[in-house]
TORZA-352549 format. One record per residue (C-alpha): x, y, z. Coordinates in nm, 4 decimals. Example, Ala and Ser with C-alpha at 12.3 -4.5 7.8 and 13.67 -1.06 7.14 Angstrom:
2
<<1.2300 -0.4500 0.7800>>;
<<1.3670 -0.1060 0.7140>>;
***
This chain:
382
<<7.1807 4.4027 -7.1503>>;
<<7.3698 4.1081 -7.0092>>;
<<7.7176 4.1730 -6.8788>>;
<<7.8704 3.9238 -7.1207>>;
<<7.6878 4.0417 -7.4319>>;
<<7.8494 4.2789 -7.6827>>;
<<7.8371 4.6339 -7.5514>>;
<<7.8272 4.5204 -7.1901>>;
<<8.1901 4.6216 -7.1366>>;
<<8.2507 4.2833 -6.9795>>;
<<8.1469 4.4115 -6.6360>>;
<<8.1237 4.1232 -6.3975>>;
<<7.8215 4.1681 -6.1691>>;
<<8.0122 3.9872 -5.8909>>;
<<8.2777 4.2613 -5.8821>>;
<<8.5436 4.0843 -6.0811>>;
<<8.5891 4.3290 -6.3653>>;
<<8.9632 4.2630 -6.3840>>;
<<8.9114 3.8915 -6.4255>>;
<<8.9040 3.6990 -6.7382>>;
<<8.5637 3.6475 -6.8927>>;
<<8.6288 3.2815 -6.9364>>;
<<8.6021 3.1675 -6.5646>>;
<<8.3104 3.1484 -6.3142>>;
<<8.2779 3.3995 -6.0245>>;
<<8.5034 3.3506 -5.7270>>;
<<8.3130 3.1881 -5.4365>>;
<<8.5582 3.3120 -5.1755>>;
<<8.5038 3.6663 -5.2838>>;
<<8.1270 3.6155 -5.2705>>;
<<8.1488 3.4834 -4.9144>>;
<<8.3679 3.7760 -4.8086>>;
<<8.1106 4.0216 -4.9368>>;
<<7.8345 3.8460 -4.7487>>;
<<8.0473 3.8590 -4.4356>>;
<<8.1011 4.2294 -4.4777>>;
<<7.7286 4.2859 -4.5115>>;
<<7.6546 4.0829 -4.1965>>;
<<7.9243 4.2660 -3.9999>>;
<<7.7785 4.5976 -4.1091>>;
<<7.4347 4.4799 -4.0106>>;
<<7.5497 4.3847 -3.6557>>;
<<7.7719 4.6867 -3.6071>>;
<<8.1044 4.5321 -3.7050>>;
<<8.3646 4.6839 -3.9402>>;
<<8.3639 4.5651 -4.2902>>;
<<8.6844 4.4069 -4.4096>>;
<<8.8777 4.5712 -4.6855>>;
<<8.8486 4.3679 -4.9985>>;
<<9.2011 4.4616 -5.0939>>;
<<9.3511 4.3372 -4.7681>>;
<<9.1219 4.0405 -4.7298>>;
<<9.1676 3.9042 -5.0748>>;
<<9.4346 3.6775 -4.9447>>;
<<9.1834 3.4738 -4.7366>>;
<<8.9270 3.4907 -4.4463>>;
<<8.6895 3.2758 -4.2296>>;
<<8.3041 3.2478 -4.2310>>;
<<8.1391 3.3845 -3.9083>>;
<<8.0291 3.0513 -3.7726>>;
<<8.0048 3.1925 -3.4218>>;
<<7.7299 3.4284 -3.5289>>;
<<7.5380 3.1471 -3.6895>>;
<<7.5752 2.9396 -3.3787>>;
<<7.4461 3.2261 -3.1645>>;
<<7.1417 3.2679 -3.3855>>;
<<7.0751 2.8960 -3.3801>>;
<<7.1179 2.8886 -3.0010>>;
<<6.8647 3.1699 -2.9608>>;
<<6.6171 2.9933 -3.1852>>;
<<6.6748 2.6660 -3.0024>>;
<<6.6172 2.8347 -2.6673>>;
<<6.2973 3.0001 -2.7829>>;
<<6.1781 2.6729 -2.9260>>;
<<6.1991 2.5056 -2.5853>>;
<<5.9414 2.7255 -2.4103>>;
<<5.5846 2.5977 -2.3764>>;
<<5.2737 2.6867 -2.1756>>;
<<5.0693 2.4412 -1.9629>>;
<<4.7141 2.5537 -1.8904>>;
<<4.5479 2.5407 -1.5478>>;
<<4.3434 2.2315 -1.6374>>;
<<4.6399 2.0428 -1.7855>>;
<<4.9419 1.8431 -1.6792>>;
<<5.2447 1.7739 -1.9005>>;
<<5.4443 1.4509 -1.9037>>;
<<5.8099 1.5083 -1.9951>>;
<<6.0193 1.2344 -2.1559>>;
<<6.3948 1.2901 -2.1804>>;
<<6.5584 1.0804 -2.4475>>;
<<6.2515 0.8562 -2.4433>>;
<<6.2570 0.7994 -2.0660>>;
<<6.0159 0.9469 -1.8136>>;
<<6.1642 1.2569 -1.6553>>;
<<5.8892 1.4493 -1.4727>>;
<<5.5285 1.5666 -1.4708>>;
<<5.4738 1.9419 -1.4655>>;
<<5.1628 2.1392 -1.3815>>;
<<5.0248 2.4706 -1.5081>>;
<<5.2607 2.7561 -1.5962>>;
<<5.5415 2.8487 -1.8367>>;
<<5.8094 2.5817 -1.8701>>;
<<6.1200 2.5144 -2.0740>>;
<<6.2630 2.1888 -2.1914>>;
<<6.5405 2.1273 -2.4419>>;
<<6.3857 2.0528 -2.7799>>;
<<6.4754 1.7304 -2.9588>>;
<<6.5942 1.6000 -2.6230>>;
<<6.2732 1.6179 -2.4231>>;
<<5.9299 1.5225 -2.5515>>;
<<5.6319 1.6920 -2.3799>>;
<<5.2791 1.5442 -2.3842>>;
<<4.9980 1.7605 -2.2468>>;
<<4.6950 1.5958 -2.0855>>;
<<4.3644 1.7608 -1.9868>>;
<<4.3018 1.6571 -1.6248>>;
<<3.9594 1.8152 -1.5622>>;
<<3.7672 1.7296 -1.8771>>;
<<3.4835 1.4856 -1.8078>>;
<<3.4559 1.2448 -2.0972>>;
<<3.1814 1.0009 -2.1838>>;
<<3.2090 0.6449 -2.3031>>;
<<2.9060 0.4480 -2.4217>>;
<<2.8799 0.0725 -2.4547>>;
<<2.5956 -0.1508 -2.5652>>;
<<2.5437 -0.5184 -2.6278>>;
<<2.3382 -0.8305 -2.5658>>;
<<2.4265 -1.0209 -2.2507>>;
<<2.3177 -1.3391 -2.0756>>;
<<2.1539 -1.3129 -1.7339>>;
<<2.1621 -1.5580 -1.4454>>;
<<1.8296 -1.7167 -1.5431>>;
<<1.9546 -1.7846 -1.9007>>;
<<1.7737 -1.4904 -2.0630>>;
<<1.9239 -1.2452 -2.3092>>;
<<1.9021 -0.8749 -2.2312>>;
<<2.0116 -0.5778 -2.4396>>;
<<2.1921 -0.3216 -2.2237>>;
<<2.3078 0.0358 -2.2939>>;
<<2.5599 0.1754 -2.0442>>;
<<2.7089 0.5261 -2.0232>>;
<<3.0365 0.5900 -1.8352>>;
<<3.1659 0.9355 -1.7405>>;
<<3.5354 0.9546 -1.6517>>;
<<3.8360 1.1847 -1.6209>>;
<<4.2134 1.1469 -1.5986>>;
<<4.3595 1.1551 -1.2486>>;
<<4.7165 1.0337 -1.3199>>;
<<4.8818 1.1804 -1.6309>>;
<<5.1920 0.9591 -1.6102>>;
<<4.9910 0.6362 -1.5990>>;
<<4.7529 0.7528 -1.8715>>;
<<5.0390 0.8392 -2.1096>>;
<<5.2959 0.5708 -2.0297>>;
<<5.1441 0.2701 -1.8517>>;
<<4.8903 0.1661 -2.1150>>;
<<4.9367 0.1858 -2.4896>>;
<<4.5694 0.2498 -2.5727>>;
<<4.3882 0.3627 -2.2538>>;
<<4.0559 0.4309 -2.4298>>;
<<4.0464 0.0818 -2.5760>>;
<<4.1356 -0.0603 -2.2356>>;
<<3.8487 0.1417 -2.0852>>;
<<3.6013 0.0022 -2.3393>>;
<<3.7090 -0.3556 -2.2834>>;
<<3.7103 -0.3185 -1.9039>>;
<<3.3609 -0.1643 -1.9133>>;
<<3.2250 -0.4471 -2.1231>>;
<<3.3836 -0.7072 -1.8947>>;
<<3.2553 -0.5484 -1.5727>>;
<<2.9047 -0.5046 -1.7140>>;
<<2.8823 -0.8645 -1.8327>>;
<<2.9985 -0.9901 -1.4940>>;
<<2.7341 -0.7870 -1.3083>>;
<<2.4502 -0.8707 -1.5498>>;
<<2.5428 -1.2384 -1.5416>>;
<<2.4915 -1.2475 -1.1645>>;
<<2.1347 -1.1048 -1.1773>>;
<<1.8029 -1.2232 -1.3135>>;
<<1.6345 -1.0777 -1.6199>>;
<<1.3686 -0.8936 -1.4186>>;
<<1.6324 -0.7592 -1.1827>>;
<<1.8336 -0.6069 -1.4671>>;
<<1.5427 -0.4408 -1.6487>>;
<<1.3393 -0.3183 -1.3513>>;
<<1.4145 -0.4172 -0.9932>>;
<<1.7943 -0.3762 -0.9606>>;
<<1.8849 -0.1134 -1.2203>>;
<<2.0530 0.1051 -0.9581>>;
<<2.2447 -0.1932 -0.8251>>;
<<2.3690 -0.2748 -1.1759>>;
<<2.5137 0.0770 -1.2162>>;
<<2.6755 0.0811 -0.8713>>;
<<2.8281 -0.2687 -0.8964>>;
<<2.9557 -0.2007 -1.2487>>;
<<3.1250 0.1215 -1.1372>>;
<<3.3019 -0.0509 -0.8469>>;
<<3.4214 -0.3427 -1.0579>>;
<<3.5255 -0.1199 -1.3494>>;
<<3.7345 0.1022 -1.1222>>;
<<3.9076 -0.2069 -0.9841>>;
<<3.9985 -0.3180 -1.3367>>;
<<4.1317 0.0271 -1.4332>>;
<<4.3404 0.0551 -1.1169>>;
<<4.4802 -0.2900 -1.1811>>;
<<4.5759 -0.1903 -1.5382>>;
<<4.7243 0.1412 -1.4111>>;
<<4.5393 0.3445 -1.6712>>;
<<4.5261 0.6654 -1.4661>>;
<<4.1487 0.6913 -1.5256>>;
<<3.8947 0.7748 -1.2536>>;
<<3.5273 0.6806 -1.3054>>;
<<3.2829 0.9557 -1.2086>>;
<<2.9431 0.7970 -1.2768>>;
<<2.8002 0.4892 -1.4426>>;
<<2.4457 0.5121 -1.5717>>;
<<2.2394 0.2223 -1.7035>>;
<<2.0655 0.4110 -1.9853>>;
<<1.8480 0.1282 -2.1115>>;
<<1.7855 -0.2397 -2.0470>>;
<<1.5315 -0.4306 -2.2511>>;
<<1.4656 -0.7559 -2.4253>>;
<<1.6048 -0.8109 -2.7769>>;
<<1.3947 -0.6929 -3.0688>>;
<<1.3114 -1.0479 -3.1729>>;
<<1.1159 -1.1116 -2.8528>>;
<<1.0120 -0.7559 -2.7695>>;
<<0.6407 -0.8113 -2.8450>>;
<<0.6178 -1.1182 -2.6239>>;
<<0.8109 -0.9414 -2.3533>>;
<<0.5696 -0.6458 -2.3674>>;
<<0.2794 -0.8855 -2.3139>>;
<<0.4546 -1.0386 -2.0143>>;
<<0.5306 -0.6944 -1.8733>>;
<<0.1686 -0.5880 -1.9142>>;
<<0.0492 -0.9048 -1.7400>>;
<<0.2850 -0.8390 -1.4507>>;
<<0.1660 -0.4815 -1.4251>>;
<<-0.1930 -0.6070 -1.4136>>;
<<-0.0939 -0.8528 -1.1438>>;
<<0.0640 -0.5793 -0.9356>>;
<<-0.2380 -0.3538 -0.9900>>;
<<-0.4833 -0.6246 -0.8826>>;
<<-0.2726 -0.7042 -0.5785>>;
<<-0.2725 -0.3389 -0.4814>>;
<<-0.6506 -0.3170 -0.5253>>;
<<-0.7012 -0.6317 -0.3183>>;
<<-0.4713 -0.4966 -0.0500>>;
<<-0.6610 -0.1671 -0.0464>>;
<<-0.9930 -0.3538 -0.0138>>;
<<-0.8495 -0.5671 0.2655>>;
<<-0.7238 -0.2560 0.4433>>;
<<-1.0759 -0.1157 0.4205>>;
<<-1.2728 -0.4251 0.5274>>;
<<-1.0493 -0.5760 0.7940>>;
<<-1.0603 -0.2774 1.0331>>;
<<-1.4416 -0.2666 1.0059>>;
<<-1.4673 -0.6389 1.0768>>;
<<-1.2285 -0.6063 1.3679>>;
<<-1.4349 -0.3190 1.5055>>;
<<-1.7571 -0.5184 1.4778>>;
<<-1.5946 -0.8196 1.6409>>;
<<-1.4663 -0.6050 1.9247>>;
<<-1.8108 -0.4492 1.9701>>;
<<-1.9762 -0.7942 1.9814>>;
<<-1.7163 -0.9120 2.2318>>;
<<-1.7816 -0.6111 2.4513>>;
<<-2.1607 -0.6592 2.4270>>;
<<-2.1197 -1.0254 2.5195>>;
<<-1.9012 -0.9309 2.8137>>;
<<-2.1622 -0.6765 2.9255>>;
<<-2.4445 -0.9314 2.8908>>;
<<-2.2399 -1.1847 3.0828>>;
<<-2.1734 -0.9370 3.3621>>;
<<-2.5412 -0.8341 3.3717>>;
<<-2.6668 -1.1936 3.3859>>;
<<-2.4131 -1.2938 3.6469>>;
<<-2.4908 -0.9948 3.8640>>;
<<-2.8677 -1.0519 3.8201>>;
<<-2.8289 -1.4169 3.9169>>;
<<-2.6283 -1.3178 4.2200>>;
<<-2.8964 -1.0659 4.3156>>;
<<-3.1747 -1.3258 4.2746>>;
<<-2.9780 -1.5748 4.4786>>;
<<-2.9200 -1.3191 4.7507>>;
<<-3.2890 -1.2208 4.7497>>;
<<-3.3945 -1.5866 4.7666>>;
<<-3.1583 -1.6438 5.0606>>;
<<-3.3051 -1.3485 5.2437>>;
<<-3.6602 -1.4615 5.1581>>;
<<-3.5834 -1.8106 5.2854>>;
<<-3.4672 -1.6638 5.6122>>;
<<-3.7893 -1.4628 5.6494>>;
<<-4.0005 -1.7633 5.5466>>;
<<-3.8426 -1.9728 5.8189>>;
<<-3.9280 -1.7047 6.0720>>;
<<-4.2924 -1.6375 5.9598>>;
<<-4.4183 -1.8884 5.7008>>;
<<-4.7809 -1.7681 5.6763>>;
<<-4.7049 -1.4026 5.6390>>;
<<-4.4284 -1.4681 5.3935>>;
<<-4.6428 -1.7020 5.1849>>;
<<-4.9221 -1.4461 5.1623>>;
<<-4.6792 -1.1711 5.0754>>;
<<-4.5259 -1.3832 4.8015>>;
<<-4.8726 -1.4558 4.6593>>;
<<-4.9643 -1.0893 4.6518>>;
<<-4.6372 -0.9950 4.4847>>;
<<-4.6874 -1.2638 4.2197>>;
<<-5.0440 -1.1528 4.1489>>;
<<-4.9267 -0.7928 4.1280>>;
<<-4.6579 -0.8818 3.8789>>;
<<-4.9016 -1.0757 3.6619>>;
<<-5.1826 -0.8210 3.6759>>;
<<-4.9458 -0.5292 3.6046>>;
<<-4.8815 -0.6708 3.2583>>;
<<-5.2506 -0.6808 3.1526>>;
<<-5.4834 -0.4061 3.0333>>;
<<-5.7999 -0.5630 3.1893>>;
<<-5.9177 -0.5192 3.5477>>;
<<-6.1519 -0.7638 3.7266>>;
<<-6.3315 -0.6265 4.0338>>;
<<-6.4633 -0.8850 4.2809>>;
<<-6.7743 -0.7788 4.4668>>;
<<-6.7701 -0.8889 4.8247>>;
<<-7.0438 -1.1424 4.9065>>;
<<-7.1472 -1.1945 4.5452>>;
<<-7.0716 -1.4273 4.2548>>;
<<-7.0497 -1.1598 3.9852>>;
<<-6.7314 -0.9798 3.8950>>;
<<-6.7122 -0.6378 3.7390>>;
<<-6.4937 -0.5994 3.4289>>;
<<-6.3346 -0.2651 3.3437>>;
<<-6.1910 -0.2492 2.9898>>;
<<-5.9114 -0.0063 3.0594>>;
<<-5.7592 -0.0626 2.7175>>;
<<-6.0816 0.0482 2.5456>>;
<<-6.1047 0.3492 2.7698>>;
<<-5.7449 0.4349 2.6950>>;
<<-5.8151 0.3997 2.3205>>;
<<-6.1189 0.6259 2.3424>>;
<<-5.9228 0.8771 2.5417>>;
<<-5.6451 0.8686 2.2791>>;
<<-5.9011 0.9115 1.9986>>;
<<-6.0631 1.2031 2.1725>>;
<<-5.7251 1.3529 2.2420>>;
<<-5.6293 1.3219 1.8728>>;
<<-5.9582 1.4812 1.7683>>;
<<-5.9304 1.7641 2.0160>>;
<<-5.5774 1.8388 2.1210>>;
<<-5.6968 2.0698 2.3935>>;
<<-5.9645 1.9342 2.6403>>;
<<-6.1093 2.1613 2.8997>>;
<<-6.1018 2.0593 3.2690>>;
<<-6.4822 2.0613 3.2723>>;
<<-6.4949 1.7825 3.0129>>;
<<-6.2491 1.5759 3.2151>>;
<<-6.4589 1.6199 3.5316>>;
<<-6.7717 1.5184 3.3395>>;
<<-6.6092 1.1948 3.2166>>;
<<-6.4853 1.1150 3.5656>>;
<<-6.8314 1.1678 3.7120>>;
<<-6.9864 0.9364 3.4552>>;
<<-6.7414 0.6581 3.5391>>;
<<-6.8097 0.6966 3.9100>>;
<<-7.1877 0.6921 3.8591>>;
<<-7.1640 0.3797 3.6425>>;
<<-6.9540 0.2038 3.9059>>;
<<-7.2037 0.2958 4.1773>>;
<<-7.4971 0.1719 3.9663>>;
<<-7.3328 -0.1614 3.8997>>;
<<-7.2444 -0.2045 4.2667>>;
<<-7.6058 -0.1272 4.3690>>;
<<-7.7421 -0.3738 4.1165>>;
<<-7.5084 -0.6385 4.2451>>;
<<-7.6331 -0.5863 4.6038>>;
<<-7.9998 -0.6021 4.5000>>;
<<-7.9569 -0.9255 4.3191>>;
<<-7.7810 -1.0702 4.6219>>;
<<-8.0598 -0.9573 4.8557>>;
<<-8.3224 -1.1125 4.6330>>;
<<-8.1483 -1.4427 4.6538>>;
***
């Protein structure tokens, strides 16, 4: 039942039972009751409504204390070990703090936390013109981290966009100073190294607070429109390199052999030369000595020279002519035939007894004696 309905006894829920039912509740009285409740809550004595009806003040000091406590708690913040915090006071740079618990006045200072150890990756791709007027499609990956929080937050408005534009500029400068083959195959490492150096120079000049860790040339190829023709050219170059390697391997195999043969022929020629020269010197020395002996005893030397010459000639023949003294007939001994027969007999019978050898010797002697006797008889008859 509402307080102002019939039967409600006109009891004012705000404590104003002695008031007229025509007016609204008294705001001052409501504030005094709230003050009493707050004082009781914080240990203070409640004011007597009878004595305080004449007036009172709201506890603004308590409200200010509560607000001050909340404001102080609001100002605490934690900076992790891998972070740095840039503090702006009234919009102006104040300081850079490292890891730990810090406090700054809220609404006065603005704190921006930056991760200093996180390695981030930026990827760029595009078609670029090389030094020999060819177009190459390049994919580059850049890994970087923040090394200066103040510069990263305050010096550049959009550091990531600046990084992208600086990467593209450095890459185009490096690619434009190399040939097409150098970019795609021969100088890929050089492209990455030169791009990293030039990119870091740009970022330091812009004061971005970014440090480049690595630059990797992920891919470099011809555009899709000419990829088939480029593959044919690449295959032809690979075949050229393969054939050159095979030719070089064959040359490495043949040249040492030829050099060895040439050296052997040179050494044989040198040996022949030395042998001929030494032989000529020996013949000349022998002739000089023979000349000296000939001058001393011409007849004896001439006869000795004749005998030596006949001996040399006859030693190279397999036939023997025997001159019978006082006769015109000469006896011929076919030593080659005898040697052949001896070889045949030896092949037929590997082992010949000494008796057989003596028998053959006796036969030869008897035949020689018979022929000599016949020669003497014929001479006597004449």
